C-alpha positions as YAML, in Angstrom:
chain: A
units: angstrom
residues:
- id: 1
  name: MET
  ca: [32.46, -16.57, 12.19]
- id: 2
  name: ASN
  ca: [35.26, -18.08, 11.37]
- id: 3
  name: ALA
  ca: [34.77, -21.09, 10.30]
- id: 4
  name: CYS
  ca: [32.32, -19.36, 7.70]
- id: 5
  name: ILE
  ca: [34.86, -16.68, 6.80]
- id: 6
  name: GLN
  ca: [37.18, -17.71, 3.45]
- id: 7
  name: LYS
  ca: [39.42, -14.58, 3.25]
- id: 8
  name: GLY
  ca: [40.48, -13.95, -0.30]
- id: 9
  name: LYS
  ca: [37.53, -15.29, -1.91]
- id: 10
  name: TYR
  ca: [35.25, -12.12, -1.80]
- id: 11
  name: LYS
  ca: [35.31, -10.07, -4.84]
- id: 12
  name: ALA
  ca: [32.37, -7.10, -4.04]
- id: 13
  name: VAL
  ca: [31.02, -6.10, -0.51]
- id: 14
  name: PHE
  ca: [26.82, -5.18, -0.90]
- id: 15
  name: SER
  ca: [26.06, -3.60, 2.16]
- id: 16
  name: ASP
  ca: [22.51, -1.75, 3.51]
- id: 17
  name: ILE
  ca: [22.54, 1.28, 5.41]
- id: 18
  name: ASP
  ca: [20.57, 1.88, 8.35]
- id: 19
  name: GLY
  ca: [20.95, -0.87, 11.18]
- id: 20
  name: THR
  ca: [23.91, -1.85, 9.04]
- id: 21
  name: LEU
  ca: [26.64, 0.48, 7.82]
- id: 22
  name: LEU
  ca: [24.94, 3.52, 10.14]
- id: 23
  name: ASN
  ca: [25.52, 3.36, 13.26]
- id: 24
  name: THR
  ca: [22.13, 4.03, 15.63]
- id: 25
  name: SER
  ca: [23.56, 7.98, 15.63]
- id: 26
  name: HIS
  ca: [22.86, 7.81, 11.95]
- id: 27
  name: LYS
  ca: [27.23, 8.06, 11.56]
- id: 28
  name: ILE
  ca: [29.66, 5.35, 9.72]
- id: 29
  name: PRO
  ca: [32.37, 4.96, 12.33]
- id: 30
  name: ASP
  ca: [35.68, 6.57, 11.39]
- id: 31
  name: GLN
  ca: [37.05, 2.68, 11.37]
- id: 32
  name: THR
  ca: [34.91, 0.96, 9.25]
- id: 33
  name: LYS
  ca: [34.91, 4.05, 6.55]
- id: 34
  name: GLN
  ca: [38.92, 3.57, 6.47]
- id: 35
  name: LYS
  ca: [38.08, 0.16, 5.80]
- id: 36
  name: ILE
  ca: [36.27, 0.81, 3.10]
- id: 37
  name: ARG
  ca: [38.45, 2.89, 1.65]
- id: 38
  name: LYS
  ca: [40.98, 0.68, 1.36]
- id: 39
  name: LEU
  ca: [39.38, -2.24, 0.11]
- id: 40
  name: ARG
  ca: [38.73, 0.20, -2.73]
- id: 41
  name: GLU
  ca: [41.87, 0.81, -3.31]
- id: 42
  name: GLN
  ca: [42.35, -2.99, -3.40]
- id: 43
  name: GLY
  ca: [39.38, -3.11, -6.51]
- id: 44
  name: VAL
  ca: [37.10, -4.10, -4.63]
- id: 45
  name: PRO
  ca: [33.42, -2.71, -5.19]
- id: 46
  name: PHE
  ca: [31.28, -1.60, -1.99]
- id: 47
  name: ILE
  ca: [27.60, -1.52, -2.97]
- id: 48
  name: LEU
  ca: [25.57, 0.27, -1.00]
- id: 49
  name: VAL
  ca: [21.51, -1.25, -1.05]
- id: 50
  name: SER
  ca: [19.32, 0.30, 0.81]
- id: 51
  name: ALA
  ca: [15.33, 1.40, 0.36]
- id: 52
  name: ARG
  ca: [16.17, 4.76, 0.10]
- id: 53
  name: MET
  ca: [16.27, 6.95, -2.96]
- id: 54
  name: PRO
  ca: [19.32, 7.89, -4.79]
- id: 55
  name: LYS
  ca: [19.84, 11.24, -2.67]
- id: 56
  name: GLY
  ca: [19.88, 9.48, 0.34]
- id: 57
  name: MET
  ca: [22.24, 7.54, -0.78]
- id: 58
  name: GLU
  ca: [24.83, 10.02, -2.81]
- id: 59
  name: LYS
  ca: [26.19, 12.11, 0.13]
- id: 60
  name: ILE
  ca: [27.18, 8.18, 2.22]
- id: 61
  name: ARG
  ca: [28.77, 7.23, -1.14]
- id: 62
  name: ASP
  ca: [30.84, 10.06, -1.76]
- id: 63
  name: GLU
  ca: [31.79, 9.61, 2.42]
- id: 64
  name: LEU
  ca: [32.96, 6.57, 1.35]
- id: 65
  name: GLY
  ca: [35.02, 7.76, -1.36]
- id: 66
  name: SER
  ca: [33.29, 5.63, -3.43]
- id: 67
  name: LYS
  ca: [31.54, 5.76, -7.26]
- id: 68
  name: SER
  ca: [30.02, 2.85, -7.62]
- id: 69
  name: PRO
  ca: [26.31, 1.58, -8.69]
- id: 70
  name: MET
  ca: [23.84, 2.54, -5.88]
- id: 71
  name: ILE
  ca: [20.68, -0.70, -5.53]
- id: 72
  name: CYS
  ca: [18.12, 1.80, -4.59]
- id: 73
  name: TYR
  ca: [13.85, 1.40, -3.24]
- id: 74
  name: SER
  ca: [15.42, -2.22, -2.01]
- id: 75
  name: GLY
  ca: [15.88, -3.25, -5.27]
- id: 76
  name: ALA
  ca: [13.28, -1.29, -7.38]
- id: 77
  name: LEU
  ca: [16.10, 0.62, -8.97]
- id: 78
  name: VAL
  ca: [19.68, 0.69, -9.63]
- id: 79
  name: VAL
  ca: [21.49, 3.02, -10.81]
- id: 80
  name: ASP
  ca: [25.25, 3.87, -12.14]
- id: 81
  name: GLU
  ca: [28.04, 6.33, -11.17]
- id: 82
  name: LYS
  ca: [26.66, 9.22, -12.27]
- id: 83
  name: LYS
  ca: [22.77, 8.10, -11.16]
- id: 84
  name: GLN
  ca: [21.62, 7.23, -13.99]
- id: 85
  name: PRO
  ca: [19.15, 4.23, -14.31]
- id: 86
  name: ILE
  ca: [20.75, 0.67, -14.64]
- id: 87
  name: TYR
  ca: [17.61, -0.90, -14.39]
- id: 88
  name: SER
  ca: [13.94, 0.44, -13.32]
- id: 89
  name: ALA
  ca: [10.65, -1.73, -11.82]
- id: 90
  name: PHE
  ca: [7.73, 0.70, -12.07]
- id: 91
  name: LEU
  ca: [4.50, 0.17, -9.19]
- id: 92
  name: GLN
  ca: [1.34, 0.17, -12.34]
- id: 93
  name: SER
  ca: [-0.92, 3.06, -11.86]
- id: 94
  name: ASP
  ca: [-3.37, 1.61, -11.16]
- id: 95
  name: LEU
  ca: [-2.82, -0.39, -8.48]
- id: 96
  name: VAL
  ca: [-0.63, 2.86, -7.01]
- id: 97
  name: ARG
  ca: [-3.95, 5.06, -7.24]
- id: 98
  name: ARG
  ca: [-5.75, 1.68, -5.51]
- id: 99
  name: ILE
  ca: [-3.15, 1.95, -2.65]
- id: 100
  name: LEU
  ca: [-3.36, 5.45, -1.95]
- id: 101
  name: ARG
  ca: [-7.16, 5.92, -1.90]
- id: 102
  name: THR
  ca: [-7.48, 2.73, 0.42]
- id: 103
  name: ILE
  ca: [-4.96, 4.61, 3.26]
- id: 104
  name: LYS
  ca: [-7.31, 8.23, 2.51]
- id: 105
  name: ASP
  ca: [-10.69, 6.33, 2.78]
- id: 106
  name: GLY
  ca: [-10.15, 3.74, 5.04]
- id: 107
  name: GLY
  ca: [-9.22, 5.65, 8.38]
- id: 108
  name: TRP
  ca: [-5.95, 4.55, 8.79]
- id: 109
  name: ASN
  ca: [-3.83, 7.12, 10.63]
- id: 110
  name: ILE
  ca: [-0.65, 6.47, 8.40]
- id: 111
  name: SER
  ca: [1.95, 8.92, 7.08]
- id: 112
  name: LEU
  ca: [1.71, 8.27, 3.08]
- id: 113
  name: ASN
  ca: [5.03, 8.86, 1.33]
- id: 114
  name: VAL
  ca: [5.62, 8.14, -2.79]
- id: 115
  name: TYR
  ca: [9.03, 7.93, -4.08]
- id: 116
  name: SER
  ca: [9.58, 8.38, -8.39]
- id: 117
  name: ASN
  ca: [12.77, 8.61, -9.75]
- id: 118
  name: ASP
  ca: [14.72, 11.12, -7.10]
- id: 119
  name: HIS
  ca: [11.45, 12.74, -5.89]
- id: 120
  name: TRP
  ca: [9.98, 12.10, -2.72]
- id: 121
  name: TYR
  ca: [6.56, 13.10, -2.80]
- id: 122
  name: VAL
  ca: [3.88, 13.61, 0.46]
- id: 123
  name: GLU
  ca: [0.74, 16.12, 1.45]
- id: 124
  name: ASP
  ca: [2.05, 17.36, 4.62]
- id: 125
  name: LEU
  ca: [5.47, 18.68, 4.72]
- id: 126
  name: MET
  ca: [4.72, 19.52, 8.62]
- id: 127
  name: ASP
  ca: [3.99, 15.36, 9.08]
- id: 128
  name: HIS
  ca: [5.72, 14.30, 12.12]
- id: 129
  name: TRP
  ca: [7.00, 10.97, 10.82]
- id: 130
  name: ILE
  ca: [7.95, 13.12, 7.69]
- id: 131
  name: VAL
  ca: [9.62, 15.53, 9.64]
- id: 132
  name: ASP
  ca: [11.84, 12.89, 10.93]
- id: 133
  name: GLU
  ca: [12.50, 11.03, 8.34]
- id: 134
  name: MET
  ca: [13.83, 14.32, 6.71]
- id: 135
  name: LYS
  ca: [16.21, 14.95, 9.47]
- id: 136
  name: ILE
  ca: [17.60, 11.19, 9.12]
- id: 137
  name: THR
  ca: [17.81, 11.20, 5.57]
- id: 138
  name: GLY
  ca: [19.04, 14.77, 5.35]
- id: 139
  name: ILE
  ca: [16.67, 15.16, 2.05]
- id: 140
  name: ALA
  ca: [14.00, 17.38, 1.70]
- id: 141
  name: ALA
  ca: [10.54, 16.34, 1.13]
- id: 142
  name: GLU
  ca: [8.71, 17.65, -1.92]
- id: 143
  name: GLN
  ca: [4.62, 18.20, -1.63]
- id: 144
  name: ARG
  ca: [2.30, 17.43, -3.87]
- id: 145
  name: LEU
  ca: [-1.58, 16.07, -4.23]
- id: 146
  name: PHE
  ca: [-2.18, 12.47, -3.70]
- id: 147
  name: ARG
  ca: [-5.78, 13.34, -5.88]
- id: 148
  name: ASP
  ca: [-3.47, 14.44, -8.87]
- id: 149
  name: GLU
  ca: [-3.56, 11.70, -11.20]
- id: 150
  name: GLY
  ca: [0.10, 12.55, -12.75]
- id: 151
  name: LEU
  ca: [1.58, 11.49, -9.88]
- id: 152
  name: TYR
  ca: [0.91, 7.69, -10.01]
- id: 153
  name: GLU
  ca: [3.23, 6.96, -13.14]
- id: 154
  name: ASP
  ca: [6.65, 5.90, -12.68]
- id: 155
  name: VAL
  ca: [6.30, 5.12, -9.10]
- id: 156
  name: HIS
  ca: [9.60, 3.03, -7.32]
- id: 157
  name: LYS
  ca: [7.82, 2.53, -3.64]
- id: 158
  name: ILE
  ca: [5.22, 3.89, -1.68]
- id: 159
  name: LEU
  ca: [6.86, 4.13, 2.34]
- id: 160
  name: CYS
  ca: [4.03, 4.11, 5.09]
- id: 161
  name: MET
  ca: [4.79, 5.45, 8.55]
- id: 162
  name: GLY
  ca: [2.68, 4.35, 11.78]
- id: 163
  name: ASN
  ca: [2.96, 3.58, 14.71]
- id: 164
  name: ALA
  ca: [4.00, -0.75, 14.94]
- id: 165
  name: ASP
  ca: [0.30, -1.82, 15.56]
- id: 166
  name: GLN
  ca: [-1.09, -0.17, 12.78]
- id: 167
  name: ILE
  ca: [1.15, -0.99, 10.35]
- id: 168
  name: LYS
  ca: [1.28, -4.90, 11.08]
- id: 169
  name: ARG
  ca: [-2.49, -4.68, 10.92]
- id: 170
  name: LEU
  ca: [-2.29, -3.09, 7.53]
- id: 171
  name: GLU
  ca: [0.65, -5.35, 6.36]
- id: 172
  name: LYS
  ca: [-2.23, -8.37, 6.91]
- id: 173
  name: VAL
  ca: [-4.63, -6.47, 5.05]
- id: 174
  name: TRP
  ca: [-2.82, -5.23, 1.79]
- id: 175
  name: ILE
  ca: [-1.04, -8.87, 1.72]
- id: 176
  name: GLY
  ca: [-4.43, -10.67, 1.05]
- id: 177
  name: GLN
  ca: [-6.09, -7.44, -0.93]
- id: 178
  name: PHE
  ca: [-2.84, -7.02, -3.16]
- id: 179
  name: PRO
  ca: [-0.56, -10.54, -3.90]
- id: 180
  name: ASN
  ca: [0.80, -9.24, -6.68]
- id: 181
  name: ILE
  ca: [3.15, -6.82, -5.40]
- id: 182
  name: ARG
  ca: [5.65, -6.80, -2.61]
- id: 183
  name: ILE
  ca: [4.74, -5.55, 0.91]
- id: 184
  name: TYR
  ca: [7.14, -5.84, 3.37]
- id: 185
  name: ARG
  ca: [8.17, -4.14, 7.21]
- id: 186
  name: SER
  ca: [11.39, -2.65, 6.52]
- id: 187
  name: LYS
  ca: [11.14, -1.70, 10.64]
- id: 188
  name: ASP
  ca: [8.27, -2.26, 13.26]
- id: 189
  name: THR
  ca: [6.75, 1.45, 11.75]
- id: 190
  name: TYR
  ca: [7.83, 1.81, 8.52]
- id: 191
  name: LEU
  ca: [6.02, -0.43, 5.87]
- id: 192
  name: GLU
  ca: [7.22, -0.37, 2.11]
- id: 193
  name: ILE
  ca: [5.08, -1.23, -0.91]
- id: 194
  name: MET
  ca: [6.83, -1.83, -4.52]
- id: 195
  name: SER
  ca: [6.72, -3.87, -7.69]
- id: 196
  name: MET
  ca: [7.42, -7.71, -7.69]
- id: 197
  name: GLU
  ca: [9.79, -7.27, -10.05]
- id: 198
  name: ALA
  ca: [11.70, -5.34, -7.30]
- id: 199
  name: SER
  ca: [14.03, -7.11, -5.06]
- id: 200
  name: LYS
  ca: [17.94, -6.64, -3.73]
- id: 201
  name: SER
  ca: [18.93, -9.94, -4.21]
- id: 202
  name: ASP
  ca: [17.65, -9.07, -8.26]
- id: 203
  name: ALA
  ca: [19.56, -5.81, -8.38]
- id: 204
  name: ILE
  ca: [22.48, -8.42, -7.16]
- id: 205
  name: GLN
  ca: [22.65, -10.33, -9.80]
- id: 206
  name: LYS
  ca: [21.85, -7.53, -12.59]
- id: 207
  name: LEU
  ca: [25.43, -5.79, -11.05]
- id: 208
  name: GLU
  ca: [27.07, -9.08, -11.22]
- id: 209
  name: GLY
  ca: [27.82, -8.84, -14.86]
- id: 210
  name: TYR
  ca: [28.80, -5.44, -14.71]
- id: 211
  name: PHE
  ca: [31.43, -6.17, -12.14]
- id: 212
  name: LYS
  ca: [32.33, -9.85, -13.74]
- id: 213
  name: ILE
  ca: [31.15, -11.37, -10.90]
- id: 214
  name: CYS
  ca: [29.30, -14.51, -9.33]
- id: 215
  name: LYS
  ca: [27.06, -14.99, -6.65]
- id: 216
  name: ASP
  ca: [29.79, -16.88, -4.12]
- id: 217
  name: GLU
  ca: [32.40, -14.42, -4.24]
- id: 218
  name: ILE
  ca: [29.89, -11.76, -2.65]
- id: 219
  name: ILE
  ca: [29.69, -10.62, 0.41]
- id: 220
  name: ALA
  ca: [25.66, -8.82, 1.88]
- id: 221
  name: PHE
  ca: [25.25, -7.40, 4.85]
- id: 222
  name: GLY
  ca: [21.80, -6.19, 6.41]
- id: 223
  name: ASP
  ca: [19.43, -5.89, 9.28]
- id: 224
  name: SER
  ca: [16.52, -6.18, 8.54]
- id: 225
  name: TYR
  ca: [13.58, -8.33, 6.80]
- id: 226
  name: ASN
  ca: [14.17, -6.81, 3.37]
- id: 227
  name: ASP
  ca: [17.82, -7.93, 3.12]
- id: 228
  name: ILE
  ca: [16.23, -11.81, 4.12]
- id: 229
  name: ASP
  ca: [16.28, -12.75, 0.32]
- id: 230
  name: MET
  ca: [19.96, -10.99, -0.41]
- id: 231
  name: LEU
  ca: [21.64, -12.69, 2.48]
- id: 232
  name: SER
  ca: [20.18, -15.77, 1.62]
- id: 233
  name: TYR
  ca: [21.56, -15.08, -1.86]
- id: 234
  name: ALA
  ca: [24.85, -14.06, -1.45]
- id: 235
  name: GLY
  ca: [28.26, -16.44, -1.12]
- id: 236
  name: LEU
  ca: [28.63, -14.25, 2.62]
- id: 237
  name: GLY
  ca: [25.13, -13.24, 4.39]
- id: 238
  name: VAL
  ca: [26.40, -11.93, 6.84]
- id: 239
  name: ALA
  ca: [23.45, -10.38, 9.60]
- id: 240
  name: MET
  ca: [24.53, -7.80, 12.01]
- id: 241
  name: GLY
  ca: [23.90, -8.54, 15.79]
- id: 242
  name: ASN
  ca: [20.94, -5.92, 15.94]
- id: 243
  name: ALA
  ca: [18.70, -7.58, 12.99]
- id: 244
  name: ASP
  ca: [15.90, -9.39, 13.64]
- id: 245
  name: ASP
  ca: [15.63, -13.24, 14.20]
- id: 246
  name: ALA
  ca: [14.12, -13.89, 11.30]
- id: 247
  name: VAL
  ca: [17.15, -12.04, 9.88]
- id: 248
  name: LYS
  ca: [19.49, -13.57, 11.16]
- id: 249
  name: LYS
  ca: [18.14, -17.07, 10.32]
- id: 250
  name: ALA
  ca: [18.27, -16.09, 6.59]
- id: 251
  name: ALA
  ca: [22.41, -15.53, 7.17]
- id: 252
  name: ASP
  ca: [25.28, -17.70, 7.19]
- id: 253
  name: ILE
  ca: [26.92, -15.82, 9.97]
- id: 254
  name: ILE
  ca: [26.08, -12.90, 12.86]
- id: 255
  name: GLY
  ca: [28.28, -10.38, 13.13]
- id: 256
  name: ARG
  ca: [28.07, -7.26, 16.07]
- id: 257
  name: THR
  ca: [25.35, -4.43, 15.92]
- id: 258
  name: ASN
  ca: [26.09, -1.71, 13.87]
- id: 259
  name: ASP
  ca: [27.24, 0.42, 17.09]
- id: 260
  name: GLU
  ca: [29.89, -2.39, 17.39]
- id: 261
  name: GLU
  ca: [30.94, -2.06, 14.06]
- id: 262
  name: GLY
  ca: [30.33, -5.24, 13.26]
- id: 263
  name: LEU
  ca: [30.61, -4.66, 8.95]
- id: 264
  name: ARG
  ca: [34.10, -3.71, 9.92]
- id: 265
  name: LEU
  ca: [34.89, -6.41, 11.74]
- id: 266
  name: VAL
  ca: [34.01, -9.27, 9.58]
- id: 267
  name: LEU
  ca: [35.63, -7.17, 6.37]
- id: 268
  name: GLU
  ca: [38.60, -7.34, 8.38]
- id: 269
  name: GLU
  ca: [38.57, -10.99, 8.61]
- id: 270
  name: ALA
  ca: [37.44, -11.37, 4.68]
- id: 271
  name: PHE
  ca: [40.19, -9.06, 3.23]
...
């Protein structure tokens, strides 16, 4: 690990949240929090990069004492310090309609979630997947019928939740059926659908001018499939010890797990 980390070189940190910054109890360890606050005092921005909506990231940003921009929906939405959009990539409304109808009419036992700006829409608030997600994120979903045509506009992300076998099958079907949209598993039971114009690495590029940095001066941390492009792009890509094997292969170094404060340990060596 030491051979790859060049102390004093890096000017910005981009980090995934779940499985990376947060431990398995969905908390930021105190020492990690202190290190990130120290970075801010040194003028090094710590930017959150997540599949979450802005509302689900803001409390974490505040906990870190940061006011940096945030990369939301895995790059489909980038917001500034005041949560105003810097960049936005929507799914086409006809594609949203087709995707929702495919699930509704195809007999899939899947929990559907539609995200637009800072809104999270579901049909069944009592669905156990949605109840669990509300507990994890601390955000309340909004109930809305998916046959409402107005729902298909300005959609940043569709999230499908279900058992791992169904999610894997659905991913295979949709990659063949919808070649022009971005489809990936953020974990075994979550399938995310976004515009092809949305990715974490593209969103980072849009902030390089904002922070006056280049890719070689960036450290990125992640643990899941949707982090691969970000880790490959950054000057130093760090896969967490708990990351999927494909993520580890894409990274420059592999740190400790999120329960071992792998992120903080790398930051201690880099800054």
